[in-house]
C-alpha positions in Angstrom: 116.2 14.8 4.0 113.4 16.1 6.2 114.0 15.8 9.9 112.5 12.8 11.6 111.3 14.6 14.7 110.1 11.4 16.4 113.6 9.9 16.0 115.1 13.0 17.4 112.8 13.0 20.4 113.8 9.4 21.1 117.4 10.6 21.6 116.4 12.8 24.7 115.9 11.6 28.2 112.5 12.8 29.2 110.9 11.7 32.5 107.8 9.5 32.0 104.6 11.4 31.9 106.2 14.9 31.6 105.5 17.4 28.9 108.6 19.6 28.9 108.0 23.1 27.6 110.9 24.8 29.4 113.9 24.0 27.1 114.2 27.8 26.6 115.4 27.9 30.2 117.2 24.5 30.6 117.3 22.0 27.8 116.7 18.3 28.7 119.5 15.8 28.7 120.6 14.0 25.5 120.8 10.2 26.2 124.4 9.9 25.2 125.6 12.6 27.7 126.0 10.4 30.8 128.3 8.0 28.9 130.4 10.8 27.5 130.7 12.6 30.8 131.5 9.2 32.5 134.3 8.6 30.0 135.7 12.1 30.7 135.6 11.4 34.4 137.0 7.9 34.4 139.2 7.6 31.3 140.4 11.2 30.9 140.5 12.8 34.4 140.8 9.4 36.2 143.5 7.8 34.1 145.2 10.7 32.4 145.2 13.1 35.3 146.9 16.4 34.2 147.9 14.8 30.9 144.3 15.1 29.8 145.0 18.7 28.8 147.2 17.4 26.0 146.2 13.8 25.4 142.4 14.3 25.7 142.3 17.6 23.9 140.9 19.6 26.8 142.9 22.7 25.8 141.5 22.6 22.3 137.9 22.0 23.2 136.8 25.6 23.5 137.7 26.3 19.8 136.6 22.9 18.5 133.2 23.2 20.1 133.1 26.8 19.1 133.4 25.8 15.4 130.5 23.4 15.8 128.3 26.1 17.3 129.5 28.6 14.6 127.6 26.4 12.0 124.4 26.9 14.0 124.7 30.7 14.2 125.8 31.5 10.7 129.4 32.3 11.8 132.7 31.7 10.1 135.0 28.9 11.3 137.5 30.2 13.8 135.4 33.0 15.1 133.7 31.4 18.1 135.2 30.2 21.4 133.6 28.8 24.6 134.2 29.3 28.2 133.1 31.2 31.3 129.5 32.4 31.8 127.2 34.4 29.5 127.4 37.5 31.7 131.2 37.4 31.4 130.9 37.1 27.6 128.5 40.0 27.5 131.0 42.1 29.5 133.8 41.1 27.2 132.0 41.8 24.0 130.6 45.1 25.2 133.9 46.4 26.6 135.7 45.5 23.4 133.0 47.1 21.2 133.3 50.4 23.3 137.0 50.3 22.9 136.7 50.1 19.1 134.4 53.1 19.1 136.2 55.5 21.5 134.6 58.8 20.5 131.1 57.7 21.6 129.7 57.2 25.1 126.2 55.7 24.8 125.2 52.0 25.0 121.7 51.5 23.5 119.6 48.5 24.6 115.9 47.8 25.2 113.6 47.3 28.1 113.0 43.7 27.1 116.6 42.8 27.4 117.6 40.2 29.9 118.4 42.1 33.2 121.8 40.5 33.6 122.9 42.0 30.3 121.8 45.4 31.5 123.5 44.9 34.9 126.8 44.1 33.1 126.4 47.3 31.0 125.7 49.4 34.1 128.6 47.9 35.9 130.9 48.5 33.0 129.8 52.1 32.8 130.6 52.6 36.5 134.0 51.0 36.1 134.8 53.4 33.3 134.2 56.3 35.7 130.8 57.5 34.6 131.9 58.6 31.2 129.5 56.2 29.6 125.8 55.7 30.0 123.3 52.9 29.2 120.1 54.1 27.4 117.1 51.7 27.2 114.0 52.2 25.0 111.0 50.0 24.2 111.9 47.1 21.9 109.9 48.6 19.0 111.7 51.9 19.4 115.3 50.6 19.0 115.6 51.5 15.3 114.6 55.1 15.7 116.7 55.5 18.9 120.0 54.7 17.0 121.8 58.0 16.4 125.3 59.4 16.1 125.8 59.4 19.9 125.4 55.6 20.2 128.7 53.6 20.4 127.1 50.1 20.8 123.7 48.6 20.3 123.4 45.7 22.7 120.3 43.5 22.2 119.0 40.0 22.9 117.7 38.9 19.6 114.7 37.0 21.1 113.1 38.6 24.2 113.3 36.3 27.1 109.8 37.2 28.4 107.7 37.5 25.3 109.6 35.7 22.6 109.5 38.9 20.4 112.3 38.7 17.8 114.4 41.7 16.7 115.4 41.8 13.0 119.2 41.5 13.4 120.1 42.4 9.8 118.0 45.6 9.7 119.2 46.8 13.1 122.8 46.1 12.4 122.6 47.8 9.1 121.1 50.9 10.7 123.7 50.9 13.5 126.6 50.7 11.0 125.1 53.5 8.9 125.2 55.7 11.9 128.7 54.6 13.1 127.7 52.2 15.9 128.7 48.6 16.5 126.4 45.7 17.6 126.5 43.1 20.3 123.9 40.4 19.9 122.9 38.0 22.8 121.8 34.7 21.2 120.7 33.0 24.4 117.2 32.4 23.0 118.4 32.0 19.4 121.2 29.5 19.2 119.6 26.1 18.4 116.1 27.6 18.2 115.9 29.8 15.1 118.0 30.5 12.0 120.8 33.0 12.8 123.1 34.5 10.1 125.8 36.5 11.8 127.9 36.8 8.6 124.9 37.8 6.5 123.8 40.4 9.1 127.4 41.7 9.5 127.1 41.4 13.2 130.2 42.7 15.1 130.0 40.7 18.3 127.6 37.9 19.5 127.4 35.9 22.7 125.2 33.1 23.9 124.7 30.2 26.3 124.6 26.4 25.7 122.4 25.1 28.4 119.1 26.1 26.8 118.5 24.9 23.2 122.0 23.3 23.0 121.4 21.0 26.0 124.8 21.2 27.7 123.3 21.0 31.2 122.9 23.5 34.1 125.9 25.9 34.2 127.0 24.9 30.7 129.7 27.2 29.2 128.9 30.3 27.2 130.3 31.3 23.8 131.5 34.5 22.2 131.7 35.5 18.5 133.9 38.3 17.1 133.7 39.2 13.4 137.0 38.5 11.6 137.3 42.2 10.8 137.6 43.0 14.5 139.3 39.9 15.7 142.9 41.2 15.9 141.9 44.7 17.0 139.4 43.9 19.8 141.1 44.3 23.1 139.9 41.9 25.8 138.9 43.8 28.9 139.2 40.5 30.9 142.8 39.6 30.0 142.9 36.1 31.5 145.8 33.8 31.2 144.2 31.5 28.6 143.7 34.5 26.3 147.4 35.3 26.4 149.4 34.7 23.3 151.6 32.2 25.1 149.8 31.1 28.3 152.6 28.7 29.4 155.3 31.2 28.9 154.0 32.7 32.1 155.0 36.2 31.1 154.3 38.9 33.7 152.7 41.2 31.1 149.7 40.4 29.0 149.9 39.9 25.3 146.6 39.1 23.6 146.3 35.9 21.6 145.6 35.7 17.9 142.0 36.3 16.8 139.2 34.7 18.8 141.8 33.1 21.2 142.2 36.4 23.0 138.6 36.1 24.2 139.4 33.1 26.3 139.6 34.0 30.0 139.8 31.2 32.6 140.2 27.5 32.7 137.4 25.9 30.6 134.9 23.6 32.3 136.0 20.3 30.9 133.3 18.0 32.2 130.6 20.5 31.1 132.2 20.6 27.7 132.1 16.9 27.5 128.3 17.0 28.0 128.0 19.7 25.3 130.1 17.6 22.9 127.7 14.7 23.2 124.6 17.0 23.0 125.9 18.7 19.8 125.7 15.4 18.0 121.9 15.9 17.8 122.6 18.9 15.4 124.9 17.2 12.9 122.1 16.6 10.3 119.6 19.3 11.4 118.4 22.2 9.3 117.5 25.1 11.6 115.0 26.5 9.1 113.0 23.3 9.4 113.3 23.3 13.2 112.0 26.8 13.5 109.2 26.2 11.0 108.0 23.2 13.0 108.3 25.2 16.3 106.1 27.9 14.8 103.5 25.2 13.9 103.5 23.9 17.4 103.2 27.4 18.8 100.3 28.2 16.6 98.6 25.0 17.8 99.1 26.0 21.4 98.0 29.6 20.9 94.8 28.5 19.1 94.0 25.9 21.7 94.6 28.3 24.7 92.8 31.2 23.2 89.7 29.2 22.3 89.4 27.5 25.7 91.1 29.9 28.1 90.2 33.5 27.1 91.2 34.8 30.6 94.8 34.5 29.5 96.3 37.3 27.4 98.8 36.5 24.7 102.1 38.4 25.2 103.9 36.9 22.2 103.7 38.5 18.7 101.3 36.8 16.3 103.6 37.4 13.3 105.9 34.5 12.6 108.6 37.0 11.5 108.7 38.5 15.0 108.6 35.3 17.0 111.3 33.1 18.4 110.6 29.6 19.8 108.4 30.4 22.8 104.9 31.5 23.6 104.0 33.6 26.7 100.6 34.4 28.2 99.8 36.9 30.9 97.7 36.4 34.0 97.7 38.1 37.4 98.1 34.7 39.0 100.6 33.4 36.6 103.0 32.0 39.2 100.3 29.9 40.9 98.9 28.7 37.6 102.4 27.6 36.5 103.0 25.7 39.7 99.7 23.9 39.3 100.7 23.0 35.7 104.1 21.7 36.9 102.4 19.6 39.6 100.4 17.9 36.8 103.5 17.1 34.7 103.4 20.1 32.2 106.6 22.0 32.8 106.9 25.6 31.7 108.1 28.6 33.8 107.1 32.0 35.2 108.7 35.4 34.6 107.7 38.3 36.7 105.4 40.1 36.9 102.7 38.0 35.2 104.2 35.8 32.4 103.5 32.1 31.9 106.3 31.1 29.5 106.3 28.0 27.3 109.2 26.8 25.0 108.5 24.8 21.8 111.5 22.8 20.8 110.4 20.3 18.1 113.4 18.0 18.6 111.6 16.7 21.7 108.1 18.4 21.7 105.4 17.2 19.4 101.7 17.8 18.6 100.5 15.3 21.3 102.5 17.2 23.9 100.9 20.5 22.9 97.4 19.0 23.0 98.0 17.7 26.5 99.5 21.0 27.7 96.4 22.8 26.4 94.0 20.3 28.1 95.8 20.5 31.5 96.1 24.3 31.4 92.4 24.8 30.6 91.3 22.3 33.2 93.4 24.1 35.9 91.8 27.4 34.9 88.3 26.0 34.6 88.3 24.3 38.0 90.5 26.9 39.8 92.9 24.3 41.1 95.7 26.8 40.9 94.1 28.7 43.8 95.8 26.8 46.6 98.4 28.0 49.2 101.1 25.6 48.1 101.0 26.9 44.5 101.4 30.5 45.7 104.5 29.9 47.8 107.4 31.4 45.8 110.4 29.2 45.4 113.9 30.6 44.9 113.8 29.8 41.2 110.6 30.6 39.3 
């Protein structure tokens, strides 16, 4: 059945009068989340205490929820596990991939990658004693930069600034042809666009759950390891929950079976309770339909802004094949303009140096929201109401 987007929107808590176009940074709350978290606090933690690990299924949650996310990213059952932060999962995946390709010393990424991913790669290279190096090229140059020196191609599928989308299958195929492995960051893909890890033959993938999957601020990250690597990948972060028998309390590490070895520390039980409730939204959702509707909303927004606010420069690709679920425009005063927008109830965000970024998630954004966003944005630009001191004062989070 076609998705009833209006019915889906009604399942989200959205503050009155707000157009929320920042789900690509933090997803809004699903209405059933407070009750689920309250039950975890009162009935599980409150009443079961330590027994909750067994009786409430806390220990099994990372794999159980991993299987539910696997369906959304085209992964096999039993290949995804949750826990820790996205940066930690990037480090794990990258370190394991390098270990599987020991004769090569180059990590290839692009200049549009999220800086934290690049920082983790730089740190790993330093930890390995300078034997490895990180090479970055422009996003459009990735394919031609893959050669026989590259050990791992590490990319974010959808660029966090511009929404530009890499073609995962083509890049992975090219990497494999030249003997490299791939690590894909799905932070701006999972729950936003169709992903087919199996079809693309991806080696590793990671992602967060607090954006399009609505687990809330600080929600746990996930990691995918292709089955062909699962029992050979050595976890660089050999935490106790990745041990083959955590409660044997051995003094030496023995990796667990398959994806279990990619667990590290104690999982965030209350945050996983929020994610468990949020994932109910996705049980009957076809991501092809979600992304198609997102593209229609994006086109509406682009057309409206370009016809009425020509002083803004589109930073997002026009081609649907190269676009995720966000639209970005450039302006030298982008920060102040975004603060003026937020003050009028249209929430997007700003990314340095000059990007106004807007996320289009049709599960809770509709045509009326887009029309209002265009009207407010153009009015702010027409009247120059962004040009006030309070809108130029930079906050800690932009």
